Each structure stands twice: as structure tokens, then as C-alpha cells.
C-alpha positions in Angstrom: 0.0 0.0 0.0 1.2 3.5 -0.5 -0.1 5.0 2.7 -0.6 8.3 0.8 -4.0 9.9 0.3 -4.6 13.4 -1.0 -7.3 15.9 -0.1 -5.7 18.6 -2.1 -8.5 19.3 -4.5 -6.6 18.1 -7.6 -3.4 20.0 -7.0 -0.1 17.9 -6.8 0.6 16.5 -3.4 3.5 18.3 -1.8 6.7 16.6 -0.6 5.9 17.4 3.0 2.3 16.1 2.6 3.8 12.9 1.2 6.3 12.5 3.9 3.8 13.2 6.6 1.3 10.7 5.1 3.9 8.0 4.8 5.0 8.6 8.4 1.4 8.2 9.6 1.0 5.0 7.6 4.1 3.6 9.2 2.8 4.6 12.6 -0.5 2.8 12.0 1.3 -0.4 11.2 3.0 -0.3 14.6 6.1 -1.9 13.0 8.2 -3.8 15.5 11.8 -4.8 14.9 10.7 -8.3 14.2 7.9 -7.3 11.8 10.3 -4.8 10.1 12.7 -7.6 9.4 9.9 -9.9 8.2 8.6 -7.2 5.8 12.1 -6.5 4.5 12.9 -10.1 3.8 9.5 -11.0 2.4 9.6 -8.2 -0.2 13.3 -7.6 -0.8 15.3 -10.5 0.5 16.9 -10.9 -2.9 17.5 -7.2 -3.2 19.2 -7.1 0.2 21.5 -10.0 -0.7 22.3 -8.5 -4.1 23.3 -5.2 -2.4 25.4 -7.1 0.1 27.3 -8.8 -2.8 28.1 -5.4 -4.3 29.3 -4.0 -0.9 31.1 -7.2 0.0 33.2 -7.1 -3.2 34.2 -3.5 -2.6 34.9 -4.1 1.1 37.2 -7.0 0.3 39.0 -5.2 -2.5 39.7 -2.3 0.0 41.3 -4.6 2.5 38.3 -5.2 4.8 37.9 -8.2 7.0 34.4 -9.4 7.8 33.4 -10.3 11.4 30.8 -12.7 12.8 27.6 -10.8 12.0 27.8 -10.9 8.2 28.0 -7.1 7.9 30.4 -5.1 5.8 31.4 -1.5 5.6 30.7 0.2 2.3 30.8 3.7 0.6 33.0 5.6 3.1 33.0 9.3 2.5 34.3 12.4 4.3 33.0 15.9 4.8 34.4 19.1 6.3 33.1 20.3 9.7 32.9 24.1 9.7 32.0 26.4 12.4 29.0 28.7 12.1 31.1 31.4 10.4 32.5 28.8 7.9 35.9 28.4 9.4 36.9 24.8 9.4 37.0 23.0 12.7 40.0 20.7 13.3 37.7 17.8 12.6 36.4 15.5 9.9 33.0 13.9 9.4 33.1 10.2 8.5 30.0 8.5 7.0 29.7 4.9 5.7 27.0 2.4 5.0 26.6 -0.8 6.9 25.3 -3.6 4.6 24.2 -7.1 5.8 23.1 -10.3 4.0 19.8 -10.1 5.7 18.9 -6.4 5.5 19.1 -6.1 9.3 21.8 -5.5 11.9 22.4 -7.3 15.2 20.6 -5.6 18.0 23.7 -4.6 20.0 26.2 -4.0 17.2 28.4 -1.0 17.9 30.6 0.9 15.4 33.9 2.9 15.8 36.3 5.0 13.8 39.9 4.3 14.7 42.3 7.2 13.9 46.0 7.4 14.0 49.2 8.6 12.4 49.9 5.5 10.3 48.2 2.3 9.2 47.7 -0.1 12.2 48.8 2.7 14.5 45.4 4.0 15.6 45.6 5.7 18.9 42.2 7.3 19.0 38.8 5.6 19.0 35.6 7.5 18.3 32.2 5.7 18.7 29.9 6.3 15.7 26.1 6.6 15.6 24.3 4.1 13.5 21.2 5.5 11.8 18.5 3.2 10.4 16.9 4.9 7.3 13.5 3.4 6.7 11.3 4.1 3.7 7.6 5.0 4.5 5.6 2.6 2.3 5.7 5.0 -0.6 6.1 2.3 -3.2 2.9 0.4 -3.8 3.3 -3.3 -3.4 6.9 -2.9 -2.3 9.0 -3.6 0.8 10.1 -1.3 3.5 13.4 0.1 2.2 15.9 -0.4 5.0 19.4 0.9 5.0 22.0 1.7 7.8 24.5 4.5 7.9 27.4 5.0 10.3 28.1 8.6 11.2 30.9 10.0 13.3 32.8 13.3 13.8 36.5 12.9 14.5 37.4 16.1 16.4 40.5 17.5 18.1 42.8 17.0 15.1 45.9 18.9 14.3 45.8 21.3 11.3 47.8 20.4 8.2 48.3 16.8 9.3 47.8 13.4 7.6 45.6 11.0 9.5 44.9 7.3 8.8 41.6 5.8 9.8 39.6 2.6 9.7 36.0 1.6 10.6 35.6 -1.2 13.1 32.4 -3.0 14.3 32.0 -4.8 17.6 31.6 -8.1 15.9 35.2 -8.0 14.6 34.5 -6.4 11.2 37.3 -4.1 10.2 37.6 -1.9 7.1 40.8 -1.3 5.1 42.9 1.7 5.9 42.2 5.1 4.4 43.7 8.5 5.1 43.0 12.2 4.8 44.8 15.5 5.4 43.4 18.3 7.5 43.4 21.9 6.3 46.3 24.2 7.4 45.7 26.5 10.3 44.6 30.1 9.5 47.5 31.6 11.4 50.1 29.5 9.6 51.0 32.4 7.2 50.1 32.5 3.5 48.2 29.3 2.6 50.0 26.9 0.3 48.6 26.5 -3.3 45.8 24.0 -3.5 43.4 22.4 -6.1 39.7 21.5 -5.8 37.5 19.7 -8.3 33.8 20.0 -9.2 31.1 18.5 -11.3 27.3 17.7 -11.2 24.7 15.3 -12.5 26.7 12.2 -11.9 24.6 9.1 -11.3 26.0 5.6 -11.7 26.8 3.3 -14.6 25.5 0.3 -12.7 21.9 -0.5 -11.8 21.4 -1.3 -8.1 19.8 -4.8 -8.0 18.8 -7.7 -10.0 15.2 -6.8 -11.1 13.9 -10.3 -10.4 13.7 -8.9 -6.9 12.4 -5.5 -7.9 9.5 -4.0 -6.1 6.0 -4.8 -7.2 6.9 -6.7 -10.4 6.0 -10.2 -11.5 9.4 -12.0 -11.5 8.6 -14.1 -14.6 7.8 -11.0 -16.7 11.0 -9.3 -15.6 13.2 -12.2 -16.4 11.4 -12.4 -19.8 12.3 -8.8 -20.3 15.9 -9.6 -20.3 17.0 -10.1 -16.7 18.2 -6.5 -16.1 16.7 -3.1 -15.6 16.3 -1.3 -19.0 19.2 1.0 -19.5 18.7 4.5 -18.2 16.1 3.7 -15.5 18.2 3.4 -12.4 21.6 4.0 -14.0 23.0 6.4 -16.5 23.2 4.1 -19.5 20.7 5.8 -21.8 23.6 7.0 -24.0 22.8 7.4 -27.6 24.7 5.4 -30.2 26.2 8.5 -31.7 27.6 9.9 -28.4 31.4 10.0 -29.3 32.4 9.3 -25.7 29.7 7.1 -24.1 28.0 5.7 -27.2 28.2 2.3 -28.8 31.6 3.0 -30.3 32.7 5.7 -27.9 35.9 6.1 -25.9 34.5 5.7 -22.4 31.3 3.6 -21.7 31.3 4.5 -18.0 31.9 8.2 -17.7 30.2 8.6 -14.3 32.8 6.2 -12.7 35.6 7.7 -14.8 35.0 11.3 -13.6 35.7 10.3 -10.0 38.9 8.4 -11.0 40.1 11.3 -13.2 39.5 13.8 -10.4 41.8 11.8 -8.2 44.6 12.5 -10.6 44.3 16.2 -9.8 45.0 15.6 -6.0 42.1 17.8 -4.9 41.7 19.0 -1.3 37.9 18.7 -1.7 35.3 18.1 -4.3 32.0 19.9 -5.0 29.0 18.1 -6.4 26.5 20.7 -7.6 23.3 18.6 -7.3 21.7 15.6 -8.9 23.9 13.2 -7.0 22.9 9.6 -7.7 19.5 9.6 -9.4 17.7 7.3 -7.0 14.8 9.5 -8.2 15.3 9.5 -12.0 12.0 11.3 -12.6 13.3 14.4 -10.9 10.2 16.4 -10.0 10.0 15.4 -6.3 6.7 13.6 -6.4 5.8 10.5 -4.3 7.6 7.3 -5.2 6.2 4.5 -7.4 8.3 2.2 -9.5 5.5 -0.2 -10.6 6.0 1.0 -14.2 9.8 1.3 -14.1 10.3 -1.2 -16.9 8.7 1.3 -19.2 11.0 4.1 -17.9 8.1 6.2 -16.8 6.2 6.7 -13.5 2.4 6.9 -13.2 1.0 10.4 -13.3 1.6 12.3 -10.1 4.4 9.9 -9.1 8.2 9.5 -9.5 10.3 6.5 -10.0 12.4 5.8 -7.0 14.9 3.1 -5.8 16.8 3.8 -2.6 19.4 1.2 -3.4 20.9 3.4 -6.2 22.6 5.1 -3.2 24.5 1.9 -2.4 25.9 1.8 -5.9 26.8 5.5 -5.9 28.5 5.6 -2.5 30.6 2.6 -3.6 31.4 4.3 -6.9 32.9 7.5 -5.2 34.6 5.7 -2.3 38.0 5.5 -4.0 38.2 9.4 -3.7 35.6 10.2 -1.2 37.2 8.1 1.6 40.3 10.3 1.3 39.0 13.7 0.2 36.0 15.6 1.6 33.0 15.7 -0.8 30.6 18.6 -0.3 27.1 18.3 -1.8 24.4 20.7 -3.0 20.9 19.5 -3.8 19.3 19.3 -7.3 15.8 18.4 -8.5 16.6 14.7 -8.6 17.6 14.9 -4.9 14.1 15.6 -3.7 13.1 12.2 -2.3 9.8 12.4 -0.4 10.1 8.9 1.0 11.6 9.8 4.3 10.8 11.9 7.3 13.6 13.1 9.7 13.2 14.9 13.0 16.7 14.6 14.3 18.1 17.3 12.1 15.1 19.5 11.3 13.1 19.2 14.5 9.4 19.7 13.7 10.2 21.5 10.4 9.3 19.9 7.0 11.9 17.9 5.3 11.2 18.9 1.7 12.5 15.5 0.5 15.9 15.8 2.1 15.4 13.5 5.1 17.2 10.6 3.4 20.1 12.9 2.4 20.6 14.1 5.9 21.2 10.5 7.0 23.3 9.4 4.0 25.5 12.5 3.7 27.0 15.1 6.1 25.7 18.6 5.4 27.4 21.2 7.7 24.6 22.6 9.9 25.6 26.3 9.7 23.0 27.6 7.3 19.2 28.3 7.7 17.8 25.6 10.1 15.2 24.5 7.6 17.6 24.3 4.6 19.9 21.3 5.4 21.9 21.6 2.1 22.6 25.3 2.5 25.9 26.0 4.2 29.3 27.7 4.0 32.9 26.8 4.6 36.3 28.5 4.1 39.4 26.7 2.8 42.6 28.8 2.5 41.6 32.1 1.0 38.4 30.8 -0.7 34.9 31.0 0.8 32.5 28.4 -0.6 28.7 28.6 -0.4 26.2 25.7 -1.1 22.8 27.0 -2.3 19.6 25.0 -2.7 18.3 26.1 -6.2 15.2 24.0 -5.7 14.0 26.8 -3.4 14.4 29.4 -6.1 13.5 27.6 -9.4 11.0 28.9 -11.8 11.2 25.8 -14.0 10.5 23.0 -11.5 8.4 24.4 -8.6 7.9 21.5 -6.3 10.1 23.0 -3.6 10.1 26.7 -4.9 9.8 29.1 -1.9 9.9 26.4 0.7 12.4 28.4 2.9 10.1 31.4 3.0 13.0 33.7 2.2 15.3 32.3 4.9 17.9 31.1 2.3 18.3 34.4 0.6 18.4 36.4 3.9 21.1 34.0 5.1 23.0 34.2 1.8 23.0 38.0 1.9 24.3 38.1 5.5 27.1 35.7 4.5 28.1 37.7 1.5 28.0 40.9 3.4 30.1 39.4 6.2 32.7 38.1 3.7 32.8 41.1 1.4 32.6 44.2 3.7 35.4 46.0 5.5 36.9 43.9 8.3 39.2 41.0 8.9 37.0 38.5 7.0 37.3 40.5 3.8 41.1 40.5 4.2 41.2 36.7 4.7 38.7 35.6 2.0 39.9 36.6 -1.5 37.6 34.5 -3.6 34.0 33.5 -3.1 32.7 30.4 -5.0 29.0 29.5 -5.0 27.7 26.1 -6.1 24.1 25.2 -6.9 22.1 23.1 -9.3 19.8 25.0 -11.7 21.6 27.3 -14.1 21.2 31.0 -13.9 22.9 31.2 -17.3 23.0 28.5 -19.9 21.9 27.9 -23.6 21.1 24.2 -23.6 18.1 22.8 -25.5 17.0 21.2 -22.2 16.5 23.5 -19.2 18.6 26.5 -20.4 18.5 29.3 -17.9 16.3 29.4 -14.8 14.8 32.9 -14.3 13.9 32.3 -10.7 17.5 31.4 -9.9 18.9 34.3 -11.9 16.6 36.9 -10.5 17.3 35.9 -6.9 21.1 35.5 -7.2 22.4 37.7 -10.0 21.9 41.0 -8.0 23.5 39.5 -4.9 26.4 37.9 -6.7 27.1 41.1 -8.7 26.9 43.4 -5.7 29.1 41.3 -3.5 31.5 40.3 -6.3 31.1 36.5 -6.2 34.0 35.2 -8.4 32.8 31.8 -9.7 29.4 30.1 -9.7 29.4 26.3 -10.3 26.1 25.0 -11.7 24.6 21.7 -12.9 21.2 20.6 -14.2 22.2 20.8 -17.9 24.1 17.7 -18.9 27.1 19.3 -20.5 29.8 22.0 -19.9 29.2 25.6 -20.6 31.1 28.7 -19.4 29.9 32.3 -19.6 31.9 35.5 -20.1 31.9 37.6 -16.9 28.5 39.0 -16.1 27.4 41.9 -13.8 23.8 42.7 -13.1 22.6 40.6 -16.0 25.0 42.0 -18.6 28.2 40.6 -20.2 31.1 42.9 -19.4 33.8 41.6 -21.8 34.8 38.6 -23.9 36.8 36.0 -21.9 38.1 33.4 -24.4 40.2 30.4 -23.5 43.3 31.6 -21.7 41.8 34.9 -20.6 42.5 36.6 -17.2 39.3 37.9 -15.5 39.4 40.5 -12.7 36.1 39.8 -10.9 36.3 43.0 -8.8 35.6 45.0 -12.0 34.6 42.4 -14.6 31.9 40.5 -12.7 30.8 36.9 -12.1 31.8 33.9 -14.2 29.1 31.1 -14.4 30.1 27.6 -15.3 27.7 24.7 -15.9 29.5 21.4 -15.2 26.5 19.1 -15.4 28.8 16.8 -17.4 29.4 14.3 -14.6 28.1 11.2 -16.3 24.4 11.5 -17.0 23.5 11.1 -20.7 24.4 14.3 -22.5 22.1 17.1 -23.6 22.4 19.1 -26.9 22.8 22.8 -27.2 20.0 25.0 -28.6 18.3 23.9 -31.8 18.1 26.1 -34.9 15.6 29.0 -34.6 12.1 27.7 -35.2 8.6 27.7 -33.7 9.8 25.4 -30.9 13.0 27.3 -30.4 11.9 30.9 -31.0 14.0 34.1 -30.9 12.6 37.0 -28.9 10.0 39.1 -30.7 11.6 41.5 -33.1 14.8 39.4 -33.5 15.4 38.0 -37.0 18.2 35.4 -36.9 20.8 35.8 -39.7 24.2 34.3 -40.5 25.5 31.9 -37.8 22.6 32.8 -35.5 20.2 31.1 -37.9 22.0 27.8 -37.2 21.7 25.4 -34.3 24.0 26.3 -31.4 27.2 24.2 -31.7 30.2 23.4 -29.5 32.8 26.0 -28.8 36.0 24.9 -27.0 39.7 24.7 -27.4 40.6 22.6 -30.5 37.0 22.2 -31.7 36.5 22.2 -35.5 32.8 22.2 -36.6 32.0 19.7 -39.3 32.0 21.2 -42.8 34.2 24.2 -41.8 33.5 27.3 -39.7 29.8 27.9 -39.2 28.9 25.5 -42.1 26.4 23.6 -40.1 26.2 25.1 -36.7 26.6 28.4 -34.7 29.9 28.2 -32.9 30.0 31.9 -32.0 29.2 33.2 -28.5 25.9 34.7 -29.7 22.8 32.6 -29.4 19.6 34.5 -30.3 17.1 31.8 -29.6 18.0 30.8 -26.1 15.3 31.0 -23.3 14.9 31.6 -19.6 12.2 30.0 -17.3 9.6 32.3 -15.8 7.0 31.8 -13.1 4.5 33.6 -15.3 1.9 31.2 -16.7 3.0 28.3 -14.5 0.9 25.2 -14.8 0.5 21.6 -13.6 2.3 19.4 -16.1 0.8 16.0 -17.2 3.4 14.2 -15.0 1.8 16.0 -12.0 4.3 18.7 -11.0 4.1 22.5 -11.3 6.4 24.1 -13.8 7.0 27.5 -15.3 7.0 28.8 -18.8 9.8 29.6 -21.3 10.6 33.2 -22.3 12.9 33.6 -25.4 16.1 35.6 -24.9 19.3 36.6 -26.7 22.5 35.4 -25.1 25.8 37.0 -26.0 27.7 35.5 -23.0 28.1 31.8 -24.0 31.9 31.6 -24.3 32.6 27.9 -24.0 30.3 24.9 -24.9 31.1 21.2 -24.8 28.3 18.6 -24.9 30.0 15.4 -23.4 31.6 14.5 -20.1 33.9 16.7 -18.1 34.8 18.1 -14.7 36.7 21.2 -13.6 39.9 21.4 -11.6 40.4 24.8 -9.8 43.9 25.7 -8.9 44.2 28.4 -6.2 47.5 30.3 -5.5 47.1 32.4 -2.3 49.4 35.4 -1.8 50.6 37.8 0.8 48.3 40.8 1.3 48.8 43.3 -1.4 50.2 40.8 -3.9 48.3 39.1 -6.7 46.4 35.9 -5.9 44.8 33.7 -8.6 42.1 31.1 -9.1 42.6 29.2 -12.3 39.7 27.1 -13.7 40.7 24.2 -16.0 37.9 22.3 -17.8 39.0 18.7 -18.4 37.1 16.6 -20.9 36.9 12.8 -20.5 38.5 10.7 -23.2 38.1 13.3 -26.0 37.8 11.3 -29.2 41.0 11.4 -31.2 43.1 12.7 -28.3 44.4 9.2 -27.2 44.5 10.7 -23.7 42.3 9.8 -20.6 41.3 13.5 -20.4 42.1 16.7 -22.3 42.1 20.3 -21.2 39.6 22.2 -23.3 39.4 25.5 -21.6 41.3 27.6 -19.0 40.7 30.9 -17.4 42.4 32.7 -14.5 40.5 34.9 -12.0 42.8 37.4 -10.4 42.5 39.6 -7.3 44.7 41.6 -4.9 45.1 39.5 -1.8 43.5 41.0 1.3 41.4 43.4 -0.6 38.1 41.5 -0.9 35.9 44.2 0.6 33.3 45.9 -1.7 31.9 49.4 -1.3 28.3 49.8 0.1 27.1 50.4 -3.5 29.3 48.4 -5.9 30.3 50.4 -9.0 27.4 52.8 -8.6 24.8 50.1 -8.3 22.5 50.4 -5.3 21.3 47.4 -3.3 19.0 45.8 -5.9 18.5 42.6 -3.9 15.2 43.7 -2.2 16.6 42.6 1.1 17.3 44.9 4.0 20.9 45.5 5.1 19.7 45.4 8.7 20.6 41.9 10.1 17.9 42.0 12.7 16.8 39.0 14.7 17.2 35.5 13.2 13.6 35.2 12.2 14.5 32.7 9.5 15.9 30.2 12.1 19.4 30.3 10.8 22.0 28.5 12.8 24.2 30.8 14.8 
């Protein structure tokens, strides 16, 4: 049973109504530990065992030794632990999954993180919490989804130090060794140069379970269908045959996995993932879960496909890097999962589909209390802000406005603190924001989100944000610098940008492994230019790629527009919003001319960002390298296709009260006032 009924008068059921209804259904069942195990094993015994096999293989390969209980440690990942102001604590958050053959854990099982200066020299033991994440009957005919996550914060560490750790269970289970390096202390002088990496829209190249045990299906019919989930349902493998990288004759058939392995070659100190993390919800509109029609790749109207065991695959996929380097996550539309409720983190506040993420990941709790994926941290001379674009989106409105303005109020306070006269503005030279929906993009799918742009562009322009990392559109695209909605100058490959006067650079890196999107089609009735604009020359052609070394087929502009000017792009608006046939509310498309699309690449890539701090008064730089996966013809695992350098004077990050003559156009008061939004700290 679904446990979800609606008295909403025909409007879509909200995420919080769904979570609340599912929680009530679970409460009515009065599920005991014994009945929980019985339900799990009756409906998903095969699924639990299949997931155990996946985890056990990775556990053994990483040097793990199983204990008596038949439980293994899987998908270890690290996260920073910042203070309220974003400064990093001398600590590291460690999370891992505990997977058993039966889908349950022994009643008295305990978990520990052992930490020390070298392998097998662990002098500190930290007991970990074990959280049981239970689905709330949201999948008709399906079992109770049951997963276990170990969570611990290792505190009291020394700055700039390498630590080794392992995870140990009370039954004798021991993971292999892993290690991490803590950030240098703030008072240690000029920070050493460092690199971080970023991408979005990742997913997996492996489906989570054998579908003979899939929820709600006739096993015979599934086996007859071929014995596997159709490609592209609960994995990324919907690549078209003509995809030169991931297609039938491509250079890399597993780009989601490859991106993580390639990022490791850059020796990053942290990685940003700008939303759409694993695609357990492949439908992406945040509606209640139902996979009874998953074999057809679609969900029933008003529902979303959902399989929580995609998370098992994803966490194993990123473990080679994430067990050693902190991963910091933002939320995208595919991360709205209304299967769970969670009161530990959010109290009595609604979860907005993030209850499962709170248990599986480690979001720093220093943003607005009701926005778990909104937070900030500082590494070296770079301040980083995670923004929840679901709260701002004009395109997909399931969660639009859920924070009641709390997110934007908190964001403005953060930017004002980091960019006004004072010690913070002297310590933080660069500000990087990462979020999901694009404020600026020219793709055929999604393009630009006007809700995100209208909310963030004035703030980012006024407070001189340097770089905005975006996702949502499955490709890579970089803008010229933009201030208050206008391009300020051309910034081709190799350019140096001075954000203090040039403006904000937006970079979409939704090229993390999900099947690629095309750029804008040729001007037509379905891809219209704004009224009064008559496309001519290259602008009358479909938008093509534009990156270092690219040669359009048939010669320059013979078959595509590879200039920076796209006259038939569009931006999403909340005007004329409507309920779509799938059951979610969405906005409308408004045609626009874009003269800011500097770099375009429509396959798989990530960015590596090299930061060179400097003494106050000297030049400090942040260089963004775009690295394409297995570029056809290159005979290399990756190829640099674009590079820009952002330059500032160290210690001079403060902005005037009205930047470059522009008043405060954010619509938000400068007065901090009481914390009416419930922000932490």
C-alpha cells in the first residue's frame, strides 16, 4: 500500500504532505523490529542480498575483514566540519554504509572509527552513531526500504596533518585503511597553493539490484524482459549510439565512474558536487515514489520512479576518492526524495524531500535551520557557499519558496560578512558558490532558470562573487563575466578575468556522467528568438560546440553556430506556471538573446580549480581548468579544453556599500535584525 492519500483538490501532493502521510501510515502499522525484518525479507530478500554482494566485493577489495555478523562497511565518504562562520574545525565527518546479508543489523552492534598517524597505529577511537533509514511505504506493493548508515565526527585533530583511519564494528569487522589531510591553520601564514574539483549530474553506470527482486513486479515477466533493468532507468546508461564518448563506439562507456577516478589525478583537497547526486529518483520532480512501471522508464501520473538502493551503488562508486578527500554536496531536483521523514536534524520542520540525504551525507549545519543543504565553509583564501536552487527555481516548482526567504536572507548576510570592510574580507579573497539549476545556460534542455537568476544575480554582482558552479544541464558551458545581467567583456580560452571590475563567471558542469544534452536547436517555432529578432548568418543555425581545439563539421559555421551569440535561447519564468501532465508544477519559457556563451562542450567533463594564495597586497589567482573525459582522437584519458584565470589583490576583498554605482537591488534589507529565519548561529 502507498499510505498516501490526498485531499488537495486536484493539485499535486507536496513533498511534505507525502512524507507526513507516509509517516502516519508507518505509525498505523506499529512496526516492531521483528515485523520490520519480516517485511524487508519478504519483499526484498533478494535485493538485500544483491546489495550485500556489491558491498562485500568493494569491502574485500579495499582490504576489509568481515566479522561474525555478516555485515560489511561500504561507501565511506568524508566531509568538512565548519564552524557557524564557515571556518573549518580541526575535525572530519566520516560516514559509511553498513550492509548485511539479511537487511538487518544485530541488536547490540556498535561501530567505531579508529584514527592514528599511520596504518595499524590507531591511537584514538571514536564511537559512531548508526542510523536506520527506513522508507515509508511510498512504493505500492513494495517492501520497506531499510538501510543503515554509520556517522561520526572525529574532532581535536591537528591542522595540516595526515591521518589514517579505519572503521571497526563490535563483531570484529574491520575496514581497510584510508587517510585524509586536515586543512592548514589560518594563522600559519600564506596558505599553500591547492586544487579542488567540481562536477554535477553524476549518477552511476551500474543498476542497483537484480530486477527479479524488484518491487511490485512479476518475477517471470521481468526475467522475460531480459533479466536487467532497462538502460537508463536506475543507471546512466541511456547514452545514444552517436555519443562519441559514451556511445556504442565511444571512448568511455562508464563516464560517471571515470569522472571520480580522473578527479583523483588532480590531487584535490575537496570536491564539490552541484546537485543531482545519484538519481535514485530518476524522474526528478520530487513527487511521491512509485516504480511499478519502471520497466517502461516512466512513472504513473503524479508519481516519481524511486529506488533507494541506487545510493548503495553511488557511494561505492565514489569511495576511492571520497574516503580520502571531503565531498561537499548541493541538492538538485533529482535529490528531492519524499520517501523519508527526519526529525533529528530538522526538528518539527518539514523535510522537503531531504530527510534521506541528511542520514546518508554530512551537510554542515551552519545555514538556515530548515535548509539542510545550504551552508558555507572556508578553505585557505576561498569561501564556498552551497545554495539550494530547488527553493528558487521557476522551472520545477515542487520546492520553490519552501524556505520562506530564509535562504536568501542568510545568503546576503554571509556575502555581506565576507565582502565588507573587516578582517574577514582580508582573509577571503575568492567567493565560490555552487548550486544546481543554471542562472545562465543555452542548452536545449532546461537552459536558464529565471527564478535562480533573478534571486542570485543581483546579490552575486553586488558582493563580487567570483565563480558560480552550476549543474542541471548535462554538458559543460562557461559564460563570459556578467554583472547585473550583462556581459562585461569577452573572456576566451586563456583569458584573465578581474572579478572586482569584470563580474561573475558562471560555469555549468552538469557533465558528470548522465546522458548528455544538446545545445539549442536552430531557430524555429519550438526554439523561437525573442519578438523583433530575426536570426541571420551563424545565428540562424543550431548552437554548436565551442571549446579549445574544436572544429565544426563542414568548416567554420557551415552547419552550426559556434559563435558566442545565441539569439534563440530561453529563460524560465514563473509567469503562466501550470501543472504538467506528469503531475508537477512548472514555469514557462521566455525567449532571450545570449551574448555570453563563451565555451560549450556537450559530453563528459569536470573542472579542476587551482588556487594560488598570496601575501596581502600581492596578486592571488584562481585558475579554472575544464577537463574533458576521453576526448575522441586525443588518445588521452582527459584533455584540457578551456582555462581561465581569476585574479585579485590578496587581502582586498571588501566591496563598497554600493558596488560600482549600483545600489542594493536585492530587495533585502541591510539590517541583520533577529534570526527570524531560524538560521543556525
